[in-house]
C-alpha positions in Angstrom: 65.7 144.8 100.5 64.4 142.4 103.2 64.9 138.7 102.6 61.7 136.6 102.0 63.4 133.5 100.6 62.1 130.2 102.0 65.7 129.0 102.5 66.1 131.7 105.1 62.7 131.1 106.6 61.4 134.5 105.4 62.5 136.0 108.7 62.5 139.5 107.2 66.2 140.1 107.5 68.1 141.9 104.8 70.9 140.0 103.1 74.1 140.3 105.3 76.1 142.4 102.9 78.4 145.4 103.7 78.6 148.8 102.0 80.9 147.2 99.4 78.3 144.5 98.6 80.5 141.8 100.1 79.7 139.5 103.1 79.2 141.5 106.3 82.0 141.2 108.8 81.4 141.1 112.6 81.5 144.4 114.4 82.0 143.3 118.0 81.7 140.3 120.2 82.9 142.1 123.3 80.7 143.9 124.0 78.2 141.9 122.0 76.5 144.2 119.5 74.0 144.2 116.8 70.2 144.6 116.8 70.0 140.8 116.9 73.0 140.6 119.3 74.8 138.4 116.7 78.0 140.6 116.7 77.0 142.0 113.3 75.2 145.1 112.2 72.5 143.1 110.5 69.0 144.6 110.0 65.5 143.5 109.1 61.9 144.6 109.1 61.8 144.7 112.9 64.9 146.9 113.2 63.1 150.3 113.0 66.2 152.2 114.0 68.4 150.7 111.3 71.3 149.7 113.6 73.7 149.2 110.7 76.8 151.4 111.2 79.7 149.7 112.9 81.3 152.5 114.7 84.3 152.9 117.1 83.1 154.8 120.2 84.7 158.0 121.2 84.1 160.1 124.4 82.9 162.9 122.1 80.2 160.7 120.5 79.2 159.0 123.8 78.7 162.5 125.2 76.7 163.6 122.1 74.5 160.5 122.3 73.8 161.0 126.0 72.9 164.7 125.3 70.4 163.4 122.7 68.7 161.1 125.2 70.5 157.8 124.4 73.0 157.1 127.2 75.3 154.4 125.8 77.8 154.7 128.6 75.8 153.7 131.6 75.6 149.9 132.2 72.1 148.4 132.3 72.7 144.8 133.6 68.9 144.1 133.5 69.2 144.2 129.7 72.6 142.6 129.5 74.1 146.0 128.4 77.6 146.6 129.9 77.8 150.3 129.0 80.2 151.5 126.3 83.5 153.3 126.5 85.8 154.9 124.0 87.4 152.3 121.7 84.4 149.9 121.9 82.8 149.0 118.6 79.0 149.2 118.4 76.2 149.0 115.8 74.7 152.5 115.7 71.5 153.7 114.1 72.3 155.1 110.7 70.2 158.3 111.4 72.0 158.9 114.7 75.4 158.5 113.0 74.2 161.0 110.4 73.0 163.4 113.1 76.4 163.1 114.8 78.2 163.8 111.5 76.2 167.0 111.1 77.2 168.0 114.6 80.9 167.2 114.0 80.7 164.3 116.5 80.6 161.3 114.2 82.8 158.3 115.3 84.9 156.4 112.9 83.3 153.5 111.1 84.4 150.0 110.1 83.2 149.8 106.5 83.5 146.0 106.1 81.2 145.6 109.1 78.7 148.4 108.1 75.6 147.0 106.5 74.8 148.2 103.0 71.3 149.3 104.2 73.2 152.3 105.8 73.5 153.7 102.3 69.7 154.5 102.4 70.5 157.1 105.1 74.2 158.0 104.9 76.2 158.8 101.8 79.0 156.4 100.9 81.3 159.4 100.6 80.6 160.4 104.2 81.3 156.9 105.4 84.5 156.7 103.5 85.7 160.0 104.9 85.1 158.5 108.4 86.5 155.1 107.8 88.9 153.4 110.1 91.5 152.0 107.8 92.2 148.3 108.2 95.4 147.5 110.0 
């Protein structure tokens, strides 16, 4: 799954493809998201959390995440993290999104911006049922 081609420098990143096998679209520039802070839910060998689900934050999910020990709402300027609010898009860990799904707290997802590696953890059917339809 992870790219080792010399053209890409063998940086260990997975090809930037979404769950449809098409080029991965950006998730969010404001706030800037992604494990690599490149606005996309890209992943690679060093992304042990698999931050690949482009999700639209809800108050319910932010509360759920805080209760699980990952406070995404509180700004942490020392890390360049503005804190998230409902309506923000963010690259979530696939396992955390699955956990939220099982707790009936899963946020909607942007399929075109969700990396295909997510399918290693989350079913395509569950993602489709929680997809924000393009406008």
